[in-house]
Each structure stands twice: as structure tokens, then as C-alpha cells.
C-alpha positions in Angstrom: -5.0 9.5 27.1 -4.7 6.4 24.9 -7.7 4.4 23.5 -8.2 1.5 21.5 -9.6 1.0 18.0 -10.3 -1.5 15.5 -10.2 -2.0 11.6 -11.9 -5.2 9.6 -11.7 -5.6 6.2 -12.4 -8.5 3.5 -11.1 -9.3 0.5 -11.9 -12.0 -2.3 -8.4 -13.0 -4.2 -8.2 -14.6 -7.4 -5.5 -17.0 -6.1 -5.1 -20.1 -4.0 -4.3 -19.7 0.0 -0.6 -20.5 -0.9 -0.3 -17.8 -3.2 -1.8 -15.3 -0.7 0.5 -16.5 2.2 3.5 -15.7 0.3 2.4 -12.2 -0.4 1.4 -11.6 3.2 3.9 -13.5 5.2 7.1 -13.2 3.1 9.5 -10.0 3.0 9.6 -10.2 -1.0 5.5 -10.7 -0.8 4.7 -7.7 1.2 7.0 -5.2 -0.5 5.0 -6.3 -3.7 1.9 -4.8 -2.5 2.5 -2.8 0.9 5.3 -0.6 1.8 8.9 -2.1 1.9 11.7 -3.1 2.3 10.4 -6.3 5.4 12.2 -9.0 6.6 10.2 -11.6 8.2 11.5 -14.5 10.7 8.6 -17.0 9.9 7.7 -18.5 13.4 5.9 -17.4 16.2 8.2 -15.5 18.3 10.3 -14.4 15.2 10.2 -10.9 14.1 9.0 -8.7 11.1 10.7 -5.4 10.3 9.9 -2.6 7.9 12.6 0.0 7.3 11.6 2.9 5.2 14.7 4.8 6.0 12.6 7.7 7.2 10.5 5.4 9.3 11.3 2.3 11.1 9.1 -0.4 12.7 9.3 -4.0 14.3 6.5 -6.4 15.5 6.6 -10.2 17.0 4.8 -12.6 15.3 2.1 -13.6 17.5 0.6 -16.6 15.3 2.1 -18.5 12.4 -0.1 -21.1 10.5 1.3 -21.1 6.8 -1.7 -21.0 4.3 -4.2 -20.3 7.2 -3.5 -17.7 10.0 -0.8 -14.7 10.7 -0.9 -12.3 13.3 1.9 -9.8 14.4 1.9 -7.2 17.0 4.5 -4.4 17.2 6.8 -3.1 19.9 4.9 -1.0 22.2 5.8 2.8 22.5 6.5 4.1 26.4 3.0 5.1 26.7 1.7 1.8 25.6 0.5 2.2 22.0 1.0 -0.3 19.4 -0.6 -1.7 16.4 -1.4 -5.6 15.7 -2.4 -7.1 12.6 -4.0 -10.5 12.1 -5.0 -12.4 8.7 -7.1 -15.3 8.2 -7.1 -17.3 5.2 -9.9 -19.3 3.7 -9.8 -21.2 0.4 -12.8 -21.3 -2.0 -13.6 -23.4 -5.1 -12.2 -22.3 -8.2 -8.8 -21.2 -7.0 -10.1 -18.1 -5.0 -9.5 -17.3 -1.5 -11.2 -14.9 1.2 -8.5 -13.0 3.5 -10.0 -11.8 6.3 -7.7 -8.8 8.0 -8.1 -7.0 11.4 -5.9 -3.9 12.6 -6.4 -3.1 16.1 -3.9 -1.7 18.7 -3.9 1.4 21.1 -3.5 5.2 20.0 -2.1 7.8 21.5 -3.7 11.0 22.9 -4.6 13.3 19.8 -5.5 10.9 17.5 -9.4 10.2 17.1 -12.0 8.9 14.4 -9.7 10.8 11.9 -6.8 8.0 12.1 -9.5 5.6 12.1 -10.8 6.7 8.7 -7.6 7.6 7.2 -6.3 4.0 7.8 -9.3 2.4 6.9 -9.4 4.0 3.2 -5.5 3.0 3.2 -5.9 -0.6 3.9 -8.8 -0.7 1.2 -6.3 0.2 -1.3 -3.3 -1.9 0.1 -5.6 -4.9 0.1 -6.9 -4.3 -3.2 -3.4 -4.0 -4.3 -2.5 -7.3 -2.7 -5.2 -9.3 -4.9 -3.8 -7.4 -7.8 -0.4 -8.7 -6.9 -1.2 -12.3 -6.5 -3.7 -12.3 -9.6 -1.5 -10.6 -11.9 2.3 -11.2 -10.7 2.5 -13.5 -7.9 6.0 -15.7 -8.2 7.6 -12.3 -9.1 9.3 -10.3 -6.1 8.4 -6.4 -6.7 10.5 -3.5 -5.3 8.9 -0.9 -3.4 9.6 2.6 -4.7 8.5 5.5 -2.9 8.8 9.2 -3.2 7.7 11.9 -1.4 5.7 15.4 -2.6 7.6 18.3 -1.9 6.1 20.8 0.7 3.0 22.7 -0.4 1.1 25.7 0.5 -1.7 25.7 2.5 -4.7 24.9 0.8 -2.8 23.9 -2.6 -5.1 21.6 -5.0 -2.4 19.7 -7.0 -4.2 16.5 -7.9 -5.4 18.0 -11.3 -1.9 19.1 -11.8 -0.8 15.9 -11.1 -3.1 14.1 -13.4 -2.5 16.5 -16.3 1.3 15.9 -15.8 0.9 12.2 -15.7 -1.3 12.3 -18.9 -4.5 10.6 -17.4 -7.4 12.0 -19.0 -10.0 14.3 -16.8 -12.9 11.9 -16.1 -10.8 8.8 -16.3 -12.7 5.7 -14.9 -11.4 2.2 -13.4 -11.0 0.1 -16.2 -9.6 3.1 -19.0 -6.4 2.3 -20.6 -3.8 5.1 -20.1 -0.4 6.0 -20.7 1.8 7.7 -17.7 3.7 9.8 -20.3 6.4 10.9 -18.6 7.5 7.4 -18.1 6.1 5.8 -21.1 4.3 3.7 -19.3 1.1 1.8 -20.7 -1.5 0.4 -18.2 -5.2 0.4 -16.9 -6.6 2.2 -14.2 -7.4 -0.4 -11.7 -8.1 1.8 -8.5 -9.7 5.4 -8.3 -10.8 7.4 -5.6 -11.8 11.2 -5.8 -13.4 12.9 -3.0 -12.9 16.3 -1.1 -10.9 14.3 1.7 -9.1 11.6 0.0 -7.7 11.0 -3.5 -6.1 7.5 -4.8 -5.0 6.6 -8.0 -3.7 3.3 -9.5 -2.5 2.1 -12.6 -1.5 -1.6 -13.6 1.1 -1.6 -16.0 2.9 -4.9 -17.6 5.7 -4.3 -15.2 4.6 -2.7 -12.3 1.7 -1.5 -10.1 1.6 2.2 -9.7 0.1 4.0 -6.7 -0.3 7.8 -6.5 -1.4 8.4 -2.3 -3.1 12.1 -3.2 -0.5 14.9 -3.4 1.5 13.1 -0.5 3.8 10.4 -2.1 4.0 7.7 -4.7 4.5 4.1 -3.7 5.0 1.9 -6.9 5.6 -1.9 -6.8 8.1 -2.4 -9.9 8.8 -6.2 -11.2 11.5 -4.9 -13.8 14.8 -3.2 -13.6 14.2 -0.6 -10.6 17.9 1.3 -11.2 17.1 5.0 -10.5 13.2 4.7 -10.4 13.2 6.3 -7.0 15.2 9.1 -8.2 13.3 9.7 -11.4 9.8 9.9 -9.7 11.2 12.1 -6.9 12.4 14.1 -9.9 8.9 14.2 -11.3 7.0 15.3 -8.5 9.9 17.8 -7.7 9.0 19.3 -11.1 5.4 18.7 -11.2 4.5 20.9 -8.1 6.3 23.7 -9.9 4.9 26.5 -7.5 1.2 25.5 -8.1 -0.9 27.0 -5.3 -4.5 26.3 -6.7 
């Protein structure tokens, strides 16, 4: 049996409403902090599409007020399931902006509180990344670079293996300077969640925002030359897991 859900978030962004709008309502902007690539036909009734190759999603824009309000809803599945996103933008003094975000929809039978919990934590990371993009890289379209971990044995804990392979010291904290050693990337830890259920690591460098989604995948946003980057990161993940089982 299908059922409704709702996730609400609010984030303050060090940027103008116009900069936030460009980040959430244009293809290059969305690709710079979320998954990609996106295309956007900017108008009420226009279409927004995401094509990851292995996953595609299309939505219809239901609200389009540049600098103020964006909403869109995915095409409905045969069982009536869908996802809808809404962004409300409010400018504040001294060039900051408050972005209010609501994710609603209908879930298929079999999905429950665990979906909402996972999505909520995912949105925390993505909206933080959006704010980082606007503050540090606005006006520089990024390329989304995705790579996925190979299948791992049940019960494997490869998070410490990943951190060691990256050269991130044990006990690293937000604000620490690090070097992603296999790639020679110098940056600062800007996002970190480590617990029994969810692990996220974020590193911001001079030419990219690097995101590690536990031992599931990496999804980076790079602002320089991205030639061969997806293949290099995939090779790194394939080598890093290296048969580790604990």
C-alpha cells in the first residue's frame, strides 16, 4: 500500500537570492552540487530531467518565480508514486539567503521510515554542498563525477579502509586540512558524519567539492579539467576495496 511522506529543511546560504536561484534552477547549477547531468526548461509546465545513465528521472515544473520560488514534480509511476520538490528563497541582510526546501511524495509499498531517514540525511549533505558551492564556486559550472564501490561481502566495514587509502587521518574533524593522497588534492574537511548507520565525508579543494557516500559511491563536483576523472575514481574504488571483508 502506498503512503505519503514529507521532509523539510532550511539552510542559510552565504550568497544572494539570484546566486541561489542559479544553483537550484539551472542545469549547470544543479550539477554543481547535486547529481547530474540535469536539463531545465525554465517555465511553469517546462520539463526538468536527470540522466545518470543507469538512472533517469523526468519532472514537470509547477512553480517558477526566479529568485523566489521553484517547485517540480516527477512523473507518476504506474502505482501513483512520485516525488515533488519545492524551494522557497528569502534574501537577508548582508548578502545572505535563507532557502527553505520541502520534499514530498508518495512511496511504494515496502518503503517506510528508513527511506525518510536516509533521504533526510542525504538532503542535509546535498543542501550543505549547495551552500558551499554558492559561497566558494558560484558562477563556475561544475561537472558531476560519479563512481560506485564494487559489491562488498555482507558485514564488510570498509569505511576505515577508504579513509586510510585517501590519506585522511583517523579522528579527522571538520576544518582539518587534508590531502587526498592518491589524487594529490589538497583541501579542507567541510562535512563529516560517522556513525553505525551513515558515513559521509566531504572535502573542499580549490578545484572541486569531493563527496564520499559511505562505502557506496563517490559523487564529486569538479570545476577544472575532468578528463578521465570518473575512470580514475572508479579504478581507485576497485583497488581500495581489495578483497577487504572487515
